PDB file with SEQRES, HELIX, SHEET and CRYST1 records, atoms N, CA, C and O in Angstrom:
SEQRES   1 A   77  MET LEU LYS THR ILE LEU VAL THR VAL LEU ILE VAL ALA          
SEQRES   2 A   77  ILE CYS ILE ALA LEU LEU SER VAL LYS ILE ILE LEU LYS          
SEQRES   3 A   77  LYS ASN GLY ARG PHE PRO ASN THR HIS VAL SER GLY SER          
SEQRES   4 A   77  LYS ALA LEU ARG LYS GLN GLY ILE GLY CYS VAL GLN SER          
SEQRES   5 A   77  GLN ASP ARG GLU ALA ARG LYS ALA ASN PRO HIS ALA VAL          
SEQRES   6 A   77  PRO GLU ARG LYS VAL LEU ALA GLU GLU ASP ASN ASN              
HELIX    1 AA1 LEU A    2  LEU A   19  1                                  18    
HELIX    2 AA2 VAL A   21  LEU A   25  1                                   5    
HELIX    3 AA3 VAL A   36  GLY A   38  5                                   3    
HELIX    4 AA4 LYS A   40  LYS A   44  1                                   5    
HELIX    5 AA5 VAL A   50  ARG A   58  1                                   9    
HELIX    6 AA6 LYS A   69  ASN A   76  1                                   8    
CRYST1    1.000    1.000    1.000  90.00  90.00  90.00 P 1           1          
ATOM      1  N   MET A   1      90.752 115.690 132.066  1.00  0.00           N  
ATOM      2  CA  MET A   1      90.319 115.883 130.696  1.00  0.00           C  
ATOM      3  C   MET A   1      91.212 115.094 129.726  1.00  0.00           C  
ATOM      4  O   MET A   1      90.718 114.473 128.786  1.00  0.00           O  
ATOM      5  N   LEU A   2      92.495 115.125 129.958  1.00  0.00           N  
ATOM      6  CA  LEU A   2      93.424 114.395 129.104  1.00  0.00           C  
ATOM      7  C   LEU A   2      93.174 112.893 129.187  1.00  0.00           C  
ATOM      8  O   LEU A   2      93.291 112.171 128.196  1.00  0.00           O  
ATOM      9  N   LYS A   3      92.828 112.441 130.383  1.00  0.00           N  
ATOM     10  CA  LYS A   3      92.550 111.023 130.573  1.00  0.00           C  
ATOM     11  C   LYS A   3      91.319 110.603 129.753  1.00  0.00           C  
ATOM     12  O   LYS A   3      91.309 109.523 129.162  1.00  0.00           O  
ATOM     13  N   THR A   4      90.306 111.435 129.718  1.00  0.00           N  
ATOM     14  CA  THR A   4      89.087 111.151 128.951  1.00  0.00           C  
ATOM     15  C   THR A   4      89.385 111.091 127.460  1.00  0.00           C  
ATOM     16  O   THR A   4      88.869 110.222 126.757  1.00  0.00           O  
ATOM     17  N   ILE A   5      90.200 111.995 126.982  1.00  0.00           N  
ATOM     18  CA  ILE A   5      90.557 112.014 125.557  1.00  0.00           C  
ATOM     19  C   ILE A   5      91.347 110.762 125.189  1.00  0.00           C  
ATOM     20  O   ILE A   5      91.094 110.160 124.145  1.00  0.00           O  
ATOM     21  N   LEU A   6      92.291 110.365 126.024  1.00  0.00           N  
ATOM     22  CA  LEU A   6      93.078 109.164 125.761  1.00  0.00           C  
ATOM     23  C   LEU A   6      92.215 107.904 125.760  1.00  0.00           C  
ATOM     24  O   LEU A   6      92.391 107.028 124.912  1.00  0.00           O  
ATOM     25  N   VAL A   7      91.291 107.813 126.704  1.00  0.00           N  
ATOM     26  CA  VAL A   7      90.393 106.660 126.755  1.00  0.00           C  
ATOM     27  C   VAL A   7      89.525 106.637 125.487  1.00  0.00           C  
ATOM     28  O   VAL A   7      89.312 105.571 124.908  1.00  0.00           O  
ATOM     29  N   THR A   8      89.035 107.776 125.063  1.00  0.00           N  
ATOM     30  CA  THR A   8      88.207 107.863 123.857  1.00  0.00           C  
ATOM     31  C   THR A   8      88.990 107.445 122.625  1.00  0.00           C  
ATOM     32  O   THR A   8      88.480 106.688 121.800  1.00  0.00           O  
ATOM     33  N   VAL A   9      90.209 107.921 122.485  1.00  0.00           N  
ATOM     34  CA  VAL A   9      91.054 107.557 121.347  1.00  0.00           C  
ATOM     35  C   VAL A   9      91.354 106.064 121.369  1.00  0.00           C  
ATOM     36  O   VAL A   9      91.368 105.420 120.319  1.00  0.00           O  
ATOM     37  N   LEU A  10      91.590 105.514 122.539  1.00  0.00           N  
ATOM     38  CA  LEU A  10      91.854 104.080 122.669  1.00  0.00           C  
ATOM     39  C   LEU A  10      90.624 103.259 122.250  1.00  0.00           C  
ATOM     40  O   LEU A  10      90.760 102.262 121.541  1.00  0.00           O  
ATOM     41  N   ILE A  11      89.458 103.663 122.675  1.00  0.00           N  
ATOM     42  CA  ILE A  11      88.230 102.951 122.307  1.00  0.00           C  
ATOM     43  C   ILE A  11      87.998 103.023 120.797  1.00  0.00           C  
ATOM     44  O   ILE A  11      87.645 102.020 120.176  1.00  0.00           O  
ATOM     45  N   VAL A  12      88.190 104.182 120.215  1.00  0.00           N  
ATOM     46  CA  VAL A  12      88.009 104.334 118.763  1.00  0.00           C  
ATOM     47  C   VAL A  12      89.031 103.473 118.012  1.00  0.00           C  
ATOM     48  O   VAL A  12      88.685 102.843 117.012  1.00  0.00           O  
ATOM     49  N   ALA A  13      90.271 103.437 118.473  1.00  0.00           N  
ATOM     50  CA  ALA A  13      91.302 102.622 117.824  1.00  0.00           C  
ATOM     51  C   ALA A  13      90.954 101.135 117.897  1.00  0.00           C  
ATOM     52  O   ALA A  13      91.136 100.410 116.919  1.00  0.00           O  
ATOM     53  N   ILE A  14      90.463 100.684 119.026  1.00  0.00           N  
ATOM     54  CA  ILE A  14      90.068  99.277 119.167  1.00  0.00           C  
ATOM     55  C   ILE A  14      88.902  98.959 118.231  1.00  0.00           C  
ATOM     56  O   ILE A  14      88.891  97.904 117.596  1.00  0.00           O  
ATOM     57  N   CYS A  15      87.938  99.845 118.140  1.00  0.00           N  
ATOM     58  CA  CYS A  15      86.788  99.632 117.254  1.00  0.00           C  
ATOM     59  C   CYS A  15      87.216  99.550 115.791  1.00  0.00           C  
ATOM     60  O   CYS A  15      86.749  98.681 115.055  1.00  0.00           O  
ATOM     61  N   ILE A  16      88.090 100.439 115.374  1.00  0.00           N  
ATOM     62  CA  ILE A  16      88.576 100.412 113.988  1.00  0.00           C  
ATOM     63  C   ILE A  16      89.346  99.120 113.726  1.00  0.00           C  
ATOM     64  O   ILE A  16      89.197  98.518 112.663  1.00  0.00           O  
ATOM     65  N   ALA A  17      90.160  98.693 114.677  1.00  0.00           N  
ATOM     66  CA  ALA A  17      90.920  97.447 114.512  1.00  0.00           C  
ATOM     67  C   ALA A  17      89.990  96.247 114.403  1.00  0.00           C  
ATOM     68  O   ALA A  17      90.217  95.366 113.573  1.00  0.00           O  
ATOM     69  N   LEU A  18      88.954  96.197 115.221  1.00  0.00           N  
ATOM     70  CA  LEU A  18      88.022  95.073 115.170  1.00  0.00           C  
ATOM     71  C   LEU A  18      87.195  95.081 113.882  1.00  0.00           C  
ATOM     72  O   LEU A  18      86.897  94.017 113.340  1.00  0.00           O  
ATOM     73  N   LEU A  19      86.827  96.239 113.395  1.00  0.00           N  
ATOM     74  CA  LEU A  19      86.060  96.324 112.149  1.00  0.00           C  
ATOM     75  C   LEU A  19      86.901  95.933 110.934  1.00  0.00           C  
ATOM     76  O   LEU A  19      86.355  95.482 109.927  1.00  0.00           O  
ATOM     77  N   SER A  20      88.201  96.097 111.015  1.00  0.00           N  
ATOM     78  CA  SER A  20      89.044  95.819 109.864  1.00  0.00           C  
ATOM     79  C   SER A  20      89.740  94.461 109.922  1.00  0.00           C  
ATOM     80  O   SER A  20      90.579  94.174 109.068  1.00  0.00           O  
ATOM     81  N   VAL A  21      89.419  93.629 110.891  1.00  0.00           N  
ATOM     82  CA  VAL A  21      90.078  92.322 111.028  1.00  0.00           C  
ATOM     83  C   VAL A  21      89.893  91.486 109.765  1.00  0.00           C  
ATOM     84  O   VAL A  21      90.865  90.944 109.240  1.00  0.00           O  
ATOM     85  N   LYS A  22      88.669  91.374 109.274  1.00  0.00           N  
ATOM     86  CA  LYS A  22      88.394  90.551 108.094  1.00  0.00           C  
ATOM     87  C   LYS A  22      89.145  91.087 106.869  1.00  0.00           C  
ATOM     88  O   LYS A  22      89.652  90.311 106.060  1.00  0.00           O  
ATOM     89  N   ILE A  23      89.210  92.381 106.741  1.00  0.00           N  
ATOM     90  CA  ILE A  23      89.877  92.992 105.593  1.00  0.00           C  
ATOM     91  C   ILE A  23      91.388  92.771 105.655  1.00  0.00           C  
ATOM     92  O   ILE A  23      92.027  92.509 104.636  1.00  0.00           O  
ATOM     93  N   ILE A  24      91.941  92.878 106.837  1.00  0.00           N  
ATOM     94  CA  ILE A  24      93.390  92.740 106.990  1.00  0.00           C  
ATOM     95  C   ILE A  24      93.831  91.282 106.865  1.00  0.00           C  
ATOM     96  O   ILE A  24      94.854  91.006 106.238  1.00  0.00           O  
ATOM     97  N   LEU A  25      93.086  90.351 107.444  1.00  0.00           N  
ATOM     98  CA  LEU A  25      93.511  88.963 107.492  1.00  0.00           C  
ATOM     99  C   LEU A  25      93.209  88.183 106.213  1.00  0.00           C  
ATOM    100  O   LEU A  25      93.899  87.204 105.929  1.00  0.00           O  
ATOM    101  N   LYS A  26      92.226  88.575 105.450  1.00  0.00           N  
ATOM    102  CA  LYS A  26      91.913  87.882 104.202  1.00  0.00           C  
ATOM    103  C   LYS A  26      92.918  88.269 103.126  1.00  0.00           C  
ATOM    104  O   LYS A  26      93.480  89.363 103.152  1.00  0.00           O  
ATOM    105  N   LYS A  27      93.138  87.355 102.174  1.00  0.00           N  
ATOM    106  CA  LYS A  27      94.117  87.630 101.128  1.00  0.00           C  
ATOM    107  C   LYS A  27      93.694  88.822 100.268  1.00  0.00           C  
ATOM    108  O   LYS A  27      94.470  89.762 100.096  1.00  0.00           O  
ATOM    109  N   ASN A  28      92.486  88.793  99.734  1.00  0.00           N  
ATOM    110  CA  ASN A  28      91.956  89.916  98.951  1.00  0.00           C  
ATOM    111  C   ASN A  28      90.807  90.562  99.703  1.00  0.00           C  
ATOM    112  O   ASN A  28      89.730  90.776  99.148  1.00  0.00           O  
ATOM    113  N   GLY A  29      91.040  90.865 100.949  1.00  0.00           N  
ATOM    114  CA  GLY A  29      89.979  91.408 101.790  1.00  0.00           C  
ATOM    115  C   GLY A  29      89.515  92.778 101.312  1.00  0.00           C  
ATOM    116  O   GLY A  29      90.322  93.645 100.978  1.00  0.00           O  
ATOM    117  N   ARG A  30      88.203  92.950 101.287  1.00  0.00           N  
ATOM    118  CA  ARG A  30      87.597  94.217 100.890  1.00  0.00           C  
ATOM    119  C   ARG A  30      86.395  94.472 101.771  1.00  0.00           C  
ATOM    120  O   ARG A  30      85.891  93.568 102.438  1.00  0.00           O  
ATOM    121  N   PHE A  31      85.944  95.707 101.766  1.00  0.00           N  
ATOM    122  CA  PHE A  31      84.694  96.019 102.435  1.00  0.00           C  
ATOM    123  C   PHE A  31      83.568  95.419 101.601  1.00  0.00           C  
ATOM    124  O   PHE A  31      83.656  95.412 100.373  1.00  0.00           O  
ATOM    125  N   PRO A  32      82.524  94.921 102.231  1.00  0.00           N  
ATOM    126  CA  PRO A  32      81.416  94.345 101.459  1.00  0.00           C  
ATOM    127  C   PRO A  32      80.684  95.424 100.668  1.00  0.00           C  
ATOM    128  O   PRO A  32      80.556  96.562 101.117  1.00  0.00           O  
ATOM    129  N   ASN A  33      80.206  95.046  99.480  1.00  0.00           N  
ATOM    130  CA  ASN A  33      79.454  95.974  98.640  1.00  0.00           C  
ATOM    131  C   ASN A  33      78.004  95.944  99.086  1.00  0.00           C  
ATOM    132  O   ASN A  33      77.283  94.989  98.798  1.00  0.00           O  
ATOM    133  N   THR A  34      77.577  96.974  99.780  1.00  0.00           N  
ATOM    134  CA  THR A  34      76.210  97.031 100.287  1.00  0.00           C  
ATOM    135  C   THR A  34      75.318  97.882  99.407  1.00  0.00           C  
ATOM    136  O   THR A  34      74.170  98.151  99.761  1.00  0.00           O  
ATOM    137  N   HIS A  35      75.832  98.308  98.264  1.00  0.00           N  
ATOM    138  CA  HIS A  35      75.049  99.130  97.345  1.00  0.00           C  
ATOM    139  C   HIS A  35      73.991  98.283  96.661  1.00  0.00           C  
ATOM    140  O   HIS A  35      74.160  97.071  96.519  1.00  0.00           O  
ATOM    141  N   VAL A  36      72.914  98.902  96.241  1.00  0.00           N  
ATOM    142  CA  VAL A  36      71.806  98.186  95.600  1.00  0.00           C  
ATOM    143  C   VAL A  36      72.288  97.421  94.373  1.00  0.00           C  
ATOM    144  O   VAL A  36      71.871  96.285  94.148  1.00  0.00           O  
ATOM    145  N   SER A  37      73.150  98.026  93.590  1.00  0.00           N  
ATOM    146  CA  SER A  37      73.614  97.375  92.370  1.00  0.00           C  
ATOM    147  C   SER A  37      74.541  96.197  92.669  1.00  0.00           C  
ATOM    148  O   SER A  37      74.842  95.417  91.765  1.00  0.00           O  
ATOM    149  N   GLY A  38      74.994  96.049  93.894  1.00  0.00           N  
ATOM    150  CA  GLY A  38      75.866  94.950  94.262  1.00  0.00           C  
ATOM    151  C   GLY A  38      75.116  93.681  94.645  1.00  0.00           C  
ATOM    152  O   GLY A  38      75.739  92.650  94.896  1.00  0.00           O  
ATOM    153  N   SER A  39      73.795  93.741  94.692  1.00  0.00           N  
ATOM    154  CA  SER A  39      72.988  92.592  95.088  1.00  0.00           C  
ATOM    155  C   SER A  39      72.466  91.855  93.859  1.00  0.00           C  
ATOM    156  O   SER A  39      71.749  92.426  93.037  1.00  0.00           O  
ATOM    157  N   LYS A  40      72.835  90.576  93.742  1.00  0.00           N  
ATOM    158  CA  LYS A  40      72.390  89.781  92.590  1.00  0.00           C  
ATOM    159  C   LYS A  40      70.883  89.579  92.606  1.00  0.00           C  
ATOM    160  O   LYS A  40      70.243  89.599  91.555  1.00  0.00           O  
ATOM    161  N   ALA A  41      70.316  89.387  93.778  1.00  0.00           N  
ATOM    162  CA  ALA A  41      68.876  89.151  93.894  1.00  0.00           C  
ATOM    163  C   ALA A  41      68.082  90.371  93.413  1.00  0.00           C  
ATOM    164  O   ALA A  41      67.064  90.219  92.736  1.00  0.00           O  
ATOM    165  N   LEU A  42      68.539  91.573  93.757  1.00  0.00           N  
ATOM    166  CA  LEU A  42      67.838  92.780  93.321  1.00  0.00           C  
ATOM    167  C   LEU A  42      67.992  92.993  91.820  1.00  0.00           C  
ATOM    168  O   LEU A  42      67.059  93.439  91.153  1.00  0.00           O  
ATOM    169  N   ARG A  43      69.177  92.672  91.289  1.00  0.00           N  
ATOM    170  CA  ARG A  43      69.371  92.809  89.835  1.00  0.00           C  
ATOM    171  C   ARG A  43      68.477  91.851  89.069  1.00  0.00           C  
ATOM    172  O   ARG A  43      67.969  92.204  88.005  1.00  0.00           O  
ATOM    173  N   LYS A  44      68.275  90.645  89.587  1.00  0.00           N  
ATOM    174  CA  LYS A  44      67.392  89.680  88.932  1.00  0.00           C  
ATOM    175  C   LYS A  44      65.964  90.210  88.852  1.00  0.00           C  
ATOM    176  O   LYS A  44      65.259  89.960  87.875  1.00  0.00           O  
ATOM    177  N   GLN A  45      65.545  90.935  89.873  1.00  0.00           N  
ATOM    178  CA  GLN A  45      64.197  91.481  89.915  1.00  0.00           C  
ATOM    179  C   GLN A  45      64.078  92.781  89.130  1.00  0.00           C  
ATOM    180  O   GLN A  45      62.984  93.330  89.005  1.00  0.00           O  
ATOM    181  N   GLY A  46      65.185  93.274  88.605  1.00  0.00           N  
ATOM    182  CA  GLY A  46      65.165  94.507  87.828  1.00  0.00           C  
ATOM    183  C   GLY A  46      65.194  95.767  88.674  1.00  0.00           C  
ATOM    184  O   GLY A  46      64.889  96.856  88.188  1.00  0.00           O  
ATOM    185  N   ILE A  47      65.559  95.619  89.934  1.00  0.00           N  
ATOM    186  CA  ILE A  47      65.631  96.776  90.827  1.00  0.00           C  
ATOM    187  C   ILE A  47      67.037  97.341  90.747  1.00  0.00           C  
ATOM    188  O   ILE A  47      68.018  96.612  90.892  1.00  0.00           O  
ATOM    189  N   GLY A  48      67.130  98.635  90.517  1.00  0.00           N  
ATOM    190  CA  GLY A  48      68.438  99.262  90.401  1.00  0.00           C  
ATOM    191  C   GLY A  48      68.559 100.476  91.285  1.00  0.00           C  
ATOM    192  O   GLY A  48      67.635 100.838  92.014  1.00  0.00           O  
ATOM    193  N   CYS A  49      69.681 101.077  91.210  1.00  0.00           N  
ATOM    194  CA  CYS A  49      69.979 102.277  91.983  1.00  0.00           C  
ATOM    195  C   CYS A  49      69.209 103.457  91.399  1.00  0.00           C  
ATOM    196  O   CYS A  49      69.106 103.593  90.180  1.00  0.00           O  
ATOM    197  N   VAL A  50      68.679 104.292  92.253  1.00  0.00           N  
ATOM    198  CA  VAL A  50      67.917 105.455  91.802  1.00  0.00           C  
ATOM    199  C   VAL A  50      68.808 106.392  90.999  1.00  0.00           C  
ATOM    200  O   VAL A  50      68.372 106.965  90.001  1.00  0.00           O  
ATOM    201  N   GLN A  51      70.031 106.545  91.423  1.00  0.00           N  
ATOM    202  CA  GLN A  51      70.943 107.436  90.713  1.00  0.00           C  
ATOM    203  C   GLN A  51      71.229 106.909  89.312  1.00  0.00           C  
ATOM    204  O   GLN A  51      71.301 107.690  88.363  1.00  0.00           O  
ATOM    205  N   SER A  52      71.393 105.598  89.167  1.00  0.00           N  
ATOM    206  CA  SER A  52      71.626 105.016  87.848  1.00  0.00           C  
ATOM    207  C   SER A  52      70.389 105.149  86.966  1.00  0.00           C  
ATOM    208  O   SER A  52      70.504 105.453  85.779  1.00  0.00           O  
ATOM    209  N   GLN A  53      69.218 104.927  87.534  1.00  0.00           N  
ATOM    210  CA  GLN A  53      67.987 105.070  86.773  1.00  0.00           C  
ATOM    211  C   GLN A  53      67.789 106.509  86.327  1.00  0.00           C  
ATOM    212  O   GLN A  53      67.356 106.757  85.201  1.00  0.00           O  
ATOM    213  N   ASP A  54      68.100 107.451  87.194  1.00  0.00           N  
ATOM    214  CA  ASP A  54      67.977 108.865  86.846  1.00  0.00           C  
ATOM    215  C   ASP A  54      68.944 109.237  85.730  1.00  0.00           C  
ATOM    216  O   ASP A  54      68.590 109.985  84.818  1.00  0.00           O  
ATOM    217  N   ARG A  55      70.168 108.713  85.803  1.00  0.00           N  
ATOM    218  CA  ARG A  55      71.166 108.990  84.774  1.00  0.00           C  
ATOM    219  C   ARG A  55      70.693 108.461  83.413  1.00  0.00           C  
ATOM    220  O   ARG A  55      70.855 109.128  82.391  1.00  0.00           O  
ATOM    221  N   GLU A  56      70.113 107.269  83.412  1.00  0.00           N  
ATOM    222  CA  GLU A  56      69.598 106.682  82.170  1.00  0.00           C  
ATOM    223  C   GLU A  56      68.435 107.505  81.618  1.00  0.00           C  
ATOM    224  O   GLU A  56      68.330 107.698  80.407  1.00  0.00           O  
ATOM    225  N   ALA A  57      67.570 107.986  82.494  1.00  0.00           N  
ATOM    226  CA  ALA A  57      66.402 108.746  82.059  1.00  0.00           C  
ATOM    227  C   ALA A  57      66.794 110.101  81.479  1.00  0.00           C  
ATOM    228  O   ALA A  57      66.091 110.637  80.622  1.00  0.00           O  
ATOM    229  N   ARG A  58      67.902 110.651  81.938  1.00  0.00           N  
ATOM    230  CA  ARG A  58      68.326 111.968  81.471  1.00  0.00           C  
ATOM    231  C   ARG A  58      69.099 111.931  80.153  1.00  0.00           C  
ATOM    232  O   ARG A  58      69.328 112.971  79.536  1.00  0.00           O  
ATOM    233  N   LYS A  59      69.499 110.739  79.726  1.00  0.00           N  
ATOM    234  CA  LYS A  59      70.230 110.640  78.463  1.00  0.00           C  
ATOM    235  C   LYS A  59      69.335 111.066  77.305  1.00  0.00           C  
ATOM    236  O   LYS A  59      68.142 110.762  77.283  1.00  0.00           O  
ATOM    237  N   ALA A  60      69.914 111.758  76.362  1.00  0.00           N  
ATOM    238  CA  ALA A  60      69.159 112.187  75.189  1.00  0.00           C  
ATOM    239  C   ALA A  60      68.862 110.986  74.301  1.00  0.00           C  
ATOM    240  O   ALA A  60      69.746 110.181  74.012  1.00  0.00           O  
ATOM    241  N   ASN A  61      67.623 110.876  73.878  1.00  0.00           N  
ATOM    242  CA  ASN A  61      67.206 109.780  73.015  1.00  0.00           C  
ATOM    243  C   ASN A  61      67.469 110.175  71.564  1.00  0.00           C  
ATOM    244  O   ASN A  61      66.885 111.149  71.089  1.00  0.00           O  
ATOM    245  N   PRO A  62      68.329 109.451  70.845  1.00  0.00           N  
ATOM    246  CA  PRO A  62      68.630 109.828  69.463  1.00  0.00           C  
ATOM    247  C   PRO A  62      67.441 109.584  68.528  1.00  0.00           C  
ATOM    248  O   PRO A  62      67.424 110.099  67.410  1.00  0.00           O  
ATOM    249  N   HIS A  63      66.450 108.808  68.970  1.00  0.00           N  
ATOM    250  CA  HIS A  63      65.294 108.506  68.128  1.00  0.00           C  
ATOM    251  C   HIS A  63      64.086 109.388  68.442  1.00  0.00           C  
ATOM    252  O   HIS A  63      63.020 109.216  67.851  1.00  0.00           O  
ATOM    253  N   ALA A  64      64.248 110.315  69.357  1.00  0.00           N  
ATOM    254  CA  ALA A  64      63.136 111.164  69.750  1.00  0.00           C  
ATOM    255  C   ALA A  64      62.821 112.175  68.648  1.00  0.00           C  
ATOM    256  O   ALA A  64      63.714 112.641  67.941  1.00  0.00           O  
ATOM    257  N   VAL A  65      61.553 112.499  68.519  1.00  0.00           N  
ATOM    258  CA  VAL A  65      61.120 113.497  67.545  1.00  0.00           C  
ATOM    259  C   VAL A  65      61.264 114.865  68.205  1.00  0.00           C  
ATOM    260  O   VAL A  65      60.732 115.091  69.292  1.00  0.00           O  
ATOM    261  N   PRO A  66      61.978 115.772  67.554  1.00  0.00           N  
ATOM    262  CA  PRO A  66      62.168 117.083  68.183  1.00  0.00           C  
ATOM    263  C   PRO A  66      60.857 117.866  68.227  1.00  0.00           C  
ATOM    264  O   PRO A  66      60.060 117.816  67.291  1.00  0.00           O  
ATOM    265  N   GLU A  67      60.650 118.577  69.311  1.00  0.00           N  
ATOM    266  CA  GLU A  67      59.447 119.393  69.435  1.00  0.00           C  
ATOM    267  C   GLU A  67      59.637 120.663  68.631  1.00  0.00           C  
ATOM    268  O   GLU A  67      60.744 121.186  68.502  1.00  0.00           O  
ATOM    269  N   ARG A  68      58.532 121.142  68.096  1.00  0.00           N  
ATOM    270  CA  ARG A  68      58.596 122.369  67.305  1.00  0.00           C  
ATOM    271  C   ARG A  68      57.727 123.416  67.960  1.00  0.00           C  
ATOM    272  O   ARG A  68      56.557 123.173  68.253  1.00  0.00           O  
ATOM    273  N   LYS A  69      58.298 124.575  68.189  1.00  0.00           N  
ATOM    274  CA  LYS A  69      57.564 125.665  68.814  1.00  0.00           C  
ATOM    275  C   LYS A  69      56.573 126.291  67.834  1.00  0.00           C  
ATOM    276  O   LYS A  69      55.584 126.893  68.252  1.00  0.00           O  
ATOM    277  N   VAL A  70      56.825 126.154  66.566  1.00  0.00           N  
ATOM    278  CA  VAL A  70      55.974 126.774  65.554  1.00  0.00           C  
ATOM    279  C   VAL A  70      54.567 126.192  65.627  1.00  0.00           C  
ATOM    280  O   VAL A  70      53.598 126.943  65.512  1.00  0.00           O  
ATOM    281  N   LEU A  71      54.423 124.908  65.809  1.00  0.00           N  
ATOM    282  CA  LEU A  71      53.112 124.283  65.880  1.00  0.00           C  
ATOM    283  C   LEU A  71      52.345 124.761  67.111  1.00  0.00           C  
ATOM    284  O   LEU A  71      51.136 124.981  67.039  1.00  0.00           O  
ATOM    285  N   ALA A  72      53.025 124.920  68.220  1.00  0.00           N  
ATOM    286  CA  ALA A  72      52.382 125.390  69.444  1.00  0.00           C  
ATOM    287  C   ALA A  72      51.892 126.831  69.276  1.00  0.00           C  
ATOM    288  O   ALA A  72      50.833 127.185  69.795  1.00  0.00           O  
ATOM    289  N   GLU A  73      52.636 127.648  68.572  1.00  0.00           N  
ATOM    290  CA  GLU A  73      52.244 129.030  68.361  1.00  0.00           C  
ATOM    291  C   GLU A  73      51.042 129.124  67.416  1.00  0.00           C  
ATOM    292  O   GLU A  73      50.183 129.985  67.609  1.00  0.00           O  
ATOM    293  N   GLU A  74      50.963 128.261  66.404  1.00  0.00           N  
ATOM    294  CA  GLU A  74      49.851 128.273  65.469  1.00  0.00           C  
ATOM    295  C   GLU A  74      48.558 127.866  66.156  1.00  0.00           C  
ATOM    296  O   GLU A  74      47.496 128.397  65.831  1.00  0.00           O  
ATOM    297  N   ASP A  75      48.627 126.935  67.100  1.00  0.00           N  
ATOM    298  CA  ASP A  75      47.439 126.482  67.815  1.00  0.00           C  
ATOM    299  C   ASP A  75      46.882 127.585  68.699  1.00  0.00           C  
ATOM    300  O   ASP A  75      45.673 127.638  68.928  1.00  0.00           O  
ATOM    301  N   ASN A  76      47.732 128.457  69.196  1.00  0.00           N  
ATOM    302  CA  ASN A  76      47.291 129.545  70.061  1.00  0.00           C  
ATOM    303  C   ASN A  76      46.590 130.652  69.288  1.00  0.00           C  
ATOM    304  O   ASN A  76      45.763 131.360  69.861  1.00  0.00           O  
ATOM    305  N   ASN A  77      46.894 130.824  68.008  1.00  0.00           N  
ATOM    306  CA  ASN A  77      46.303 131.918  67.216  1.00  0.00           C  
ATOM    307  C   ASN A  77      44.992 131.560  66.661  1.00  0.00           C  
ATOM    308  O   ASN A  77      44.369 132.370  65.975  1.00  0.00           O  
TER     309      ASN A  77                                                      
END                                                                             
């Protein structure tokens, strides 16, 4: 059992080392930005992140006309 755990830890360590080679060896190495907003082609087409679009939609519009409950009540009577 101990041998299996050691082999597993060794394999995971090798995988992490191989995945981080570009980041470690480059001067300003970073993980690539795979987010929707990180793609220039998608931004040109006007495609954005759903979370960002939702945040924009939830913002209060300062030019919106406030709804009045009084008018709705008068229509019901």
